[in-house]
N, C-alpha and C positions, 0 to 999 in steps of 0.2 A: 525473428521479428524484432524490430526496434521501434520505439515510439518516441518521437520528439514533439514537443508542444511549446506554445508561447510561454514567456517568463511570468513569474509571480513577483510579489513584493518582498524585499529583503526583510521587512518587519514580520511578514508571514513566516519566513524561514525561522526566525528566532522563536516564534510561537509554535513551530512544528506543524504548520499548515501545508497541506498539499492539495491542490485541486487536480491532482493527477496530471500535472503539467510540469515541465522541466523548469528549473530555476536558471536564471542567467547570472553568470559570474564575470567579474572583471579579472582577467589575467594579463599581465604586462600592459595594462591600459586598454585592452580590447575586450569587448563583450563576447562571451562564449556560452553556449548552452550546455547545461549539465544534464546528463541523461538520468531520469528519476528511477528507471528500472529497465531490465532487459530479460527476455524469456530465455531459459536454458533448456535445450532439448536433452532427453534422456531416453534410454531404450524402453523402459516400461512406464515411466512417469513423466511429468513435466515440472519444471521449476522456474525460478526467477532469481535475479539479483536485484536488490533495491539499494539505492544510494541516497545519501543525504549529508548535508553539511553538519547536521546535529543529530543526536539520538532521536529526538522527536520527529525530525524530518524523515529519517530512514524508516521509522515505524509507519508514518503517514504514507510514504511512497510504497511500502510493502503492502498496505491495504489497497492502494491503487493498482499495484501489479496483480494482486489476487483477483480483483474485479475485472481487470483487463483480460485475464485468462478465461473468465466466464462469460462476459458480454462485451459488446462494443460500447466503450465509454462515452462516445459521442451521442449515443441515443438516450443517455440518462440525464434527466432534468434534476438538478440539485435543489429542489423546491422545499423539501421537508427536512427537519433536523431531528436527529436521534442521538441521545447520549449513550456512550458505550464505556464499559469498564472491563478491565481484565486484571488478574492477579496471578502471581507465580513466585517460585522460590528464587529465581534469578532471571537475568535479562533474556537469554536464549529461550527459556521456557515461557517467559512473558510474551515474546514474539509469537510463539506457537499458539498460546492462549488467545492473544489479540486476533490473530488471523482466524482461529477457530470460531471466535465470537462473530466475526464478520460472516464466515461461512454458515454458521448456524442461523443468523438472521436472514440470509439469502434462502437457505433450504426450508426453514420452518415458517418464516413470515413473508417471504417474497421480496425482501429489501434489496435494492440495487443502490450502490453508493458511488458518487463521482468526486466527492470532496471530503477530506479528512483533516481535522484540526486536533492535534494532540495537545491537550491543555496541561495535563499533569503527567509526569513520567518519573518514576523512581526505579531502583533496581528490582522492585517487587510489585509495582502497580502502575496502571495506566488509566487515565481518564481522557476521553476524547469526544468530539462532536463529529458525527458523520452526516453529510447532506446527500440526499438522493430522493428516490421515489420507489413505490412498489412496482413489481414486475407487471408489465402489460404485454400480453402475447401479441397484440396488434402492432407494437412498436419495438419490442425487444426480442432479440434472437439469442438464445443460449449458444455460445461457441463451444464450451467444454463443461462437462459435469465434473466438478471436483468433489471427491468423496471425503477427503480428510487432509489436514496439514500433517506432514510427517517430520520425523526427527532425522531422516536420512540426509546426511551431508549438511545438516543445519549449521550455519555459521553466522555469527554477528560480531563484528569487530570494528574498531576505529582504525582508519588508515591515514596516510599522509593527506589524502584528498577529503577526508571526512569519515562518514560511517558507511559500512557495507553489510548487507544481510544477504544470505543465500538460503533459499527455501525450496524444497521439493514438495509437491502435492500428489496425493494418490488420486488417480482418475479411473 
């Protein structure tokens, strides 16, 4: 499965904002869409790759990819804001803790998010604003029940195109 969406603003990219939509880039004078994430099939689990021009953007797009696995993003109204924080010993662990926080808010409190803005990001902590709403069984359908974020084949690195994260989840 691949998801392509309308472009965002370049100033939002610098802020690390993702509305779970692809950014548009100029390459050789032409506008091209950048894929924010793609689903990775696996024999026992499922995963995704998230992409971003910046570290903030790849973290925001990873949050969108996780939500995409669980629910149809188009059904989520980004009407309420929630501040999120995560801490860890290094960036890969921070990515796992960030996604685990999103998963916890879904499981424990019924939050669905469609928009993430990573405001502060260091090698050890992340502060973000998530926009979404509480789960409503009359409008939202769970596509996949994610049990946990795993360290299996976890990867986070800077590439020639920007940043790339690979994450597998336990289902």
